[in-house]
Structures are given as C-alpha cells and as structure tokens.
N, C-alpha and C positions, 0 to 999 in steps of 0.2 A: 370818185369811181376804185382809184387805183387803191387811194388807201384803205377802200375797206377788202378790194381785195385780200390783203397784204394779212391785212387784220384777220381774215376769216383764214388765212394758210397756217400764221404761225398761232391759232385756237384751236385749229385741227393739229398741228404740233405738238402743241400743249399735252393735248387729251391724249394723244398716241402713246408722247413719253410717259403721262401719269398710269396710262394702262398695262406700259411695258415694265414701270417701277413698282405697281402696286403686281402685279400677275409673278415677279420674282420675289419680292416680299414673303410674297406666298407660297411659293416652293422652295425658297431658302429656309422658312419658318415649316415646311412640311417634309421637309430631308432634316432639317433639324428632328424635328419630332421622331418621324422613322428612324434614326440612329438613337434614339435616346431610349426608346423602347424596344432596341435590338440589344441593347445593352442591360439593359433593365432585367430580358427575358435572359440572356447569356449568364449573367448575375445567381440569377433567382437558380437556373440548373445548376451552376457550377455551386449553391447550396446545397443542390438535394443531393449532391453525389459526394459533399462531404469535401470538396476544393476547393476549400475556404480562402487564399491564396488567389488563384482567379476572381474568385467573385468580389474579393475589393477590387480589383485590376473594372472589372465590368463598371463597378458601379463607378469608381473613379474616372471613367471613359463619359458615362453617365452625366458625370458630373460637369466636364468638360463643354457641355452642349450645355447644360444648366447650372448652372455652377452653384446657383441657393436653390437649386430643389431640395426638400426638406424632407421625402421620402429616401434619396438614394445616401443625403446627410447620413440621415439615421441611422438607414443597413449598416453604412461603411462602420461608425462610431459602434453599432452592437458586432461587426467582425473585429473589428480589434480587441476588444471586450473579451470575445467569443475563444480569441487564441492564446490571448495571454492570460484565460483562466486556462486552458488545458497546457499551455507550456506551467503552470503554478501546479496544476495538479501529477502530469509526471513529473514532478521537482518534489514529491510529495507535500508543496504545500498547499492546504484540504482544506484550511479555510481561508486564504487570501483565493485560493480557484473558485469558496464555494460565491465567496461576496461577487464576484467578480460575474458568474453567471449569473447567479438573482439578479444582480443588474440589467442584464441583459435579458433574463424571461418580463423585467417589471414594465420593460418597452413596449407601448402599444399602439406604436404606427410605423413600426418601422418591419423586420420579415419573421412572419408567424412561426417559421419552421426554424427557426435558430430563437423563438420564444419557448417555443413549445423542448428542442434539445436542451439549450438550457434551464427548468425548469426543472426535466429530468434531470441533470446532471447535479442539480443545487437538491433536491429531496436524495441523489444517492451520496452525495457527501455528508451533509448532514446527519445521515446513518451512520457514515466512518469514521467522524470525529464522536460522535458517540461512543461507539463501538474500540475504537483507539482508546479511549482515552476507561474507560476502562478494562482490556485491555493489558492498557499501561500500567496503572493499578494494580492490577493481579499481579507480573510478572516481576514489579518492584516490592510487594508483601514476600512470592514466591523466593526471590533474592535474599531479601532479609532472614529468611526461611532457614532457609539451605546454609549461607554461611552461621546459622546457630545451629547448624546440624542438626536439624527438623526437617530433613532430607522429604519423607511420607507427608507431611503435609504443606511442604514445599511443592508434590508433584499433584496436591490435589488441587494447588492453588493455579499452576500451571495449565492442569484438564481446562478450566473455564479457557483458555488459549487454545489448547491444541485440539478441545472436541468440536469449536466452532464449525459450523459448517463448510463457509466460506476466506477458511482462515487460508487458504492460497491463492487467494486474489493479490495482486501485486501490492494490494494497498494494504496489505497488515504483513508484507516481507521481512519485512526488518523487524517486527513484535514476532514474526512463526518463530525467523533463523534464534533469534537470544532463546526464546522457552526452549524450543523443543532441545538447543546448546544444555543452557540448564538443566534438563531433564534426564537427560543421558548421561550429564553430570553426577544427578542425585543416584540413577539407577546406577552406575557401577557402584558408588561409595554404600548402597542397601546390598548391592551384590557379595559384594565383600566382607560387609562386615555380617554375611549367611541369612540374609531376606532373597528371598523368590522373589519378580520380578516379574509379573503377564502382566500383557498389552494386551486385550481384545479384540481390538479393534480391527477388522477386516477393511479397512478403505480409509482413506486419508480425510476425507469427509465426511466421516459418520466420527458421531460420537465416542473417546474414546474413554475408556474407564480401568482404572490400576488397580491391580491386588499385590496387598504385599502381607507376606506373613515367614516369619521366624522359624526359621531350619531350627529339628531338634538337632540334639549332638549327634544323632545316630549319623542323620544326613551330613552334619560339618564334618565329623572324623570317618564315616564313611565306613560303619559298620562298626567302627567300634565300642562297644556295649556304652549305657551310661555310668555304671560306675566302672571300666576302664578309664573311659573320659575324666569324670571325675577324678583319681588318685592319679592322673598321668597329669594333670591340668595343677596337685595339690606337690607332684614335685620341685615343679618351678619356681626358680630362687626367684627373687626379689631383682636383682643381680641382673638379670634374663631378660627381666620385662620392661625393666630401665632402657638395656640395650636396645630392645625392639623399641621403644618409646623412639630410639632416636635416630632407626632405620627410619621409621615412619616419617615422621618430617626430614629427610633425609628425600626424601621422595614426593615433598614439596606437602603433607597432610599435615593438618593439627593434630597433633598425636591426644592432645587435648578431648578431642574427641568419642576415644574407646575409651571403655572402660577396662578394669585390668583384664577380668575373663577374657573382651573379645583382644585384646591381647595374644594372653596364654592361651586363645583357639586359634591368634598367628600363628603363632611360632609351631603349636600342636602340627597344623598343617605343614607348616615348612618341614618340620624332623619326618613327615609319615610321604613326601610325594618329596624327599628327600632334596631338597629347594633351602636357599636362607632365606632369610627373613626379606632379606631386601626383592627378592626374586618374588616374592608372592606379593608383597606390596604392589610389585607395578605393575598389579592385576588394578589396583584405585585409581590408574593416572585415567 
C-alpha cells in the first residue's frame, strides 16, 4: 500500500514537471518568435526609410533567434549587394553597380522593396552606360577634329553632348566638363580667326545650337574698306608674316593652323589697335 502511494506521488511529480517543461518550452518558443517578428518588422521599416545599415542589423538580430532562417539570410545578402552597388555607382563604376543591382532584382524570396528599387536603378544605369558610350565616342571625335584645326566640326560633335537634356546629372559630369572645356577652346580660336560664335540656348538643359559665320574684312578691320584692307595686306612683307607666326607659336598656338591671310589680318589688327602681335594673340588663349 505504501509502495503504491509512493508510486502515485512520483507519477504526479513527473506529470507536473512535464507540464512545466512543456509550458516553458512553449513560452520560450513564443518569445523567440516574437523577438524574431519584431526584428523583421524593424528591418522592413528601415528599408522603407532607406536606412540600410540599420536594416542589416535588424535582420542579423532576427538570425540570432533563427540562425537558419532563409528569409532573413536572403535579405541580408540583398542588402549587402545593394549597398555595394550604391558605392560602385557613386564611384562612377556604373557597369559593376548595374550588375549588383540586377542580382538583387533577380531574387524572388527576399525583400520585394529592394527588388523594386534595384530593378529601377539597373534599368537607369543601363541607359546611362549606353549614353556615356555615345558621349565618349563623340568627345573623342570632337577632340581629334579640334587637334586637326576643324573647330566648327568639333563643336558640331560636342553639341551631341552639350545638347543632351540630362547632361548636368552626376552620371555625366566628367564628360560634360571635358566637352565644355573643349568647346570654350574651339570658340576662342574661332573668334580669334574672325568668326562670330552665337549660342542660341537660354537654358543649360535645352538643346544648344551654335552658329558660325565668317566676318567680312569690314568687320575685322572695323570700318576699313575692302580696297583699303587689301592694300594694307599687300604692303606686309613675308618677313613680317614669318615673325607673326613665331609670335603665334610663342603663345602656345600651332601657327600652321593659320593661313597667310589670317596672319596678315592679325598683324593689321595689332597695328590698328596699337598693340603688338603678341598682345593680339593673347586673345587666342
């Protein structure tokens, strides 16, 4: 009888302990799930806010509770690629950035918001890469034309770049600055050669069109008649023309880019304005 009572007592104790451990395990599991859910929601909110560092920390916190969770692991990988893509894009490595964004966009089981943002950026960068290729080719051609003294043709090529509506965006800053600098150089030379350079644009984002017209001798010599200008040119000696070419070369210009007639005009302008040829050629810089 006593043995039966002892067995019954231990049975009750066992049941109580079993209930306790089951309840404890359930409670612990519920708390783990709650902590996991909170971390996931915090991560989603951080992604919505664009705070990707905080988002990554939240998803890693979720993995502390569920180390093998596929969703949290996938989103951490997405965030890593997305941030690396942003870094590449900011450093001008557009092809590398596009590749990383496309990888994020191709994920099916992660963050849908990251997929959406990455897809948009990948599409945008593909267009940027395409446009930059066109612009760089145009600039290379324009530079070659300028080096061959074809300044008007060079500016026509540069219009492809400078006339692009979104040329002021950071994607094209290097190309824009180089094209603008080359055009300013071309225009300076054209003006010095007696050409009028007109820029019809009123807005940097609108298509730019440049017009170039050769000044007449009356324009160049400010009121001197054609016959007087011709007579003045005819009195210049070859030695004077040769010396003027030396002055042009001393100013860093290729004197071979100027015809004898243009050199004579420089000499006559210098005489008319009371300047030396060297002073007049300063305008070419």
